[in-house]
N, C-alpha and C positions, 0 to 999 in steps of 0.2 A: 730503458726498462722501467716500467711503471709498477710500483708496489701499492696495492690498495687493500687487499684482504690479508689480515695478519692473525695468526694463531698465537696467543699469549699463554704460555705455560706458567703456572704460578700466579695467575691473575688475582686470586683472592688474597694473596699475602701482602705484607706491608711494602715489599718492593714491586709487586705486580700492580697494585692499585694506582700508584702514580703513573706507571707506564700506560695502563688502560686509559686514564684520564688524558694523558698527553696525546695518545694516538687518536682518541675520539675527537679531541679539540682540533685536530689537524686533518680531519676528514677521512681517516682510515676506517675500514669496516673490520671490527675486532671480534674475534671469537675466543672465548676462554677455553683452554684445554685443561680439563679437570677430571678428577676421579669420582666425584660425587655430583649428582645432578643439581643439588641445592647448594653447591659450594659458594655461589655468588650471593646467596640470600642475605647474608649479614654485611654486605659491602655496599658502597654507594652505587653499585651497578647491578642491582638484583635482576634486571631484565636483559642483561647481556647474553647473547647467544652462547651456548656451551656445546662442547663436544667431548666425548670420553677420551681421555689421554692417560695411558699408563706407560711411564718412562722405562719400565722394565720389559716392555714387549714391543718389538719392531712392528708387528702386524697392527697393533693398536695405534701406534704412532703414525703409521702410513695412512690409516683410516682417518685419524685426527687431522692430518695435514692435507688430506685430499681436497682439492678445490681451493686451497689457500695459495697466496703468492709468497708468503714469508712466514717464518717463525721468529718470535722474539721472546726471550725468557731468561730467568735465573733458575737455579736449582738449589734444593736444600743441601747444606753441607753434609757430606758423607765421609765418615772417618775410617771406613774400610775402603782402601784404594781400589780393590778389585770390583767392589760394587759400583763405585763411581765410574770406573772405566766401562762397566757393563751398561750403565745408564747412557753414557756417551755413544756407545755403539748402537744401542737400540734407537735412540733419537736420530742418529745419523742415518741409519738404514731406512727408517721411516721417512725421513726427509728426502732421501735419494729416490725411493720408490714413488713418492708423491710428486716428485719433480718441482720441489720448491725453487724459487728464484733467488732467495737470500735467507741467510740465518744470522740473527743477532743474538749473541750470548753474553749476558752480564755475569761475570765470574763472581761478583759480590765480594771480591777480596783482591789484594795485591797478588800478582802472579809473576814469578821470576822467569828468567830465560832458561832455567835448568831446575832439576828436581832439588828439593830441600830436605828430603827425608822427613817431611811432614805429610801424613797421609791425605789430609783434606786438600792441601795445596797441590800435591802431586797428582791427585785425582782430577783436579781442575785441568791440569795440563793434559791428562789423558783424554778428557772430554773434548778439549780444544782440538787435539790431534785427530780424534775420530771425526769431528765435524769438518775439519780441513780436508780430510781424505775423501769426502763426498764429491769434491770438485765444485760444490755450490759456493758462490761468493759468501764469505763469512766475515763478520766484524766481531771482534772480541773487545767488549768494554770491560776494563779492569779497574774498578774503583779502589781507592785506598781504604779509608775508614769512614763510616757514615756519621755525619753530624747528628743524624737522627738517633744514634745510640745515646746521646746526651739527654734526649727527650723521653726515652723509653721508661717504662714503669720501674725498671731496676736502677734508674739513675735520678729521674726527675723528683720523686718524693724527697730524697735526701738533699738534693739541691735546694728545694723550696723549704723544707723543714729545718735543715741545719746549716744551709749555706755551704755544703760540701759537694764538690764534683770529684767523685772517686773513680779512677780508671787505671787499668793495668799497664800504663805507659810510664816509663821512667821519666823523671822530671825534665831531662834535657832531650827527650825524643821529639823531634819536630815531625808534624803530620800535616799534609795538605788535606784536611777534612773535606768531604764532599757530601752534599745533600741528595736525598733520593730523587727530588725533582730534577736535579741536574743529570742524574743517571738516566732517568726517563727521557729527558730531552736529548741526551747523546744517542740513545737507542733509536729515537724517532728520526733524528737527523741522519743516522747511519742508514735508515731505510730509504731516505730521500736523495742520497748521493751515492755515486760509485767511488768517490775519492778515497773512502776508508776501506774499501773491499780488500780483504786479505791482511788487514792490519790488526795488531794488538794495540789498543788505545788506553794507556794508563790515564785514569781520570781522578782529578783532585781539584780542590778549590784553589783560589788564586794566592793563598798565603799558607806558608808552613808555620804552624803554631805549636808551641810547647804547652804543657798543661796549665801553667800559670797564665798564659795569654788567653787560653780558652776560658778559664775561670773569670778573667777580667772582662771578657766580652759578655759572658753570661751575667755577670754582676750588673753591667751597664744595661743589658736587655731587661732584666727583671727588677732592677731598682733596689737591690740589696747586696750586701757583701757575699761573695762566693770565693772560697779558697780551693785549691787543687790538692787532692790527696792521692799520691802515687801508691797504687796497690801492687804487691807482688802478684804475678799472674796466678799463682796457686791460691792465694787468698781470694782473688776475684772469682776464680772458678768455684771455690767453696761457697762463697756468698751466693753466687748464681744458683748453684745446686740447692742450697738451703731454701732459697726463695721459691723455687719451682717444686722441689720434691720434699722439702721439710728436713732434709739431711745435708750436712756439709760434706759428706763422703762423695768424692769425685771418682766415678768408675772409669776404667780404661775404655777408650774409644767413644766415650760419651761426648756430647757437644761441649760440656764444660771442660773436660780434659783437652779437647781439641782447641778450644779458645785459649786456654792457658799456654799450650804449646806454641800457638801462633805468636802470642805477645812475648813469650820468653825468647822466641827467635828475634822479633823486632828489636827487643831491648838489648840484645847482645851483639848487634851488628855495629861495625865501626862507623858506618854511615847509614842513616835511617832509610830503609827501603820504602818508607811511606812519604818521601818527598817526591813530588811530581811536578815537572815543568808543564804548565797548562798550555804551552804553545802548540804541542802536537795535536791536542784536541781542537784547538782553535784553528790550526791549519787544515786539518782533515774534515772537521765538522762545522766550523764556524761557531764553536762554543764560547759563551761568555759566562764563566763560572760564578757562582754566588759567593759573596763574602760571608764569612762565618757570622759576623756581627749582624749583618742584614738578615740572615736566616734566623738567628736567635730572636731578633726584634719582631719578626713576623709570627712567632709562636705564642699561643696562649698557655703560659706556663702553669696556670692554676686549673686548667680544664680537667675535670674529673677527679680532682684531689679534694680531700676533706677540707671544709672551711676553717 
């Protein structure tokens, strides 16, 4: 089965752009499924073909997927589980009607084999279930935590200004951090092989690192001392809320509240859920994951920051 035409939902976003770049570089015909006609204007792909895609409407999704071979996508975190499940059902029904040959879903987070009573996580499971029930070959790429979180505007200025990498991981929580380019590569490879069809593929880098080890790699990459500051998840959420909204108040079901709950769960487990054996991705997809230090060295840590 040859997959050539791929509809990418979420193409303008920071996880979608590396995927678009990866697919184009390997000869796929990519269409962005978007809600706004000008959604790609501010991206490196302003001329990418677009199609209207509304993940709350099966009719719209069927039209978006019409003529496509496959869909590859991530979805925004939804902290109302019922809404997340609704998204999954509408996308699944649209895919079924359009006769897609394959679906690749990037969950954008760790997914357990059972519910965790965390709405965003459990909603991801509902989406996966809806997609599986279509009978279309599905591959679920399940990343741990993104290296790119260290580079984002809510982390990088503090790293560069004060030499502090602040994150809501307890000091002894090991994480197989993964970069967005590797997620994109995994999704592209899943389109090119049937070996991973039906599989849930945990995706992480080759090393499980605790906060001090991440800080040491960052220090080597940027050429200055960096220390790790372990934040309580609630403090992390309050800082994020303050940065975006101007208020430290964390409202229930907000993205900040949801992030705090995720990390509170990770930090209280006897064994880290964020440790991944990269062998499964290697066996199914031929993945060679990127080392954290190599990723950090490749970044321009001063880009866009005040001199």
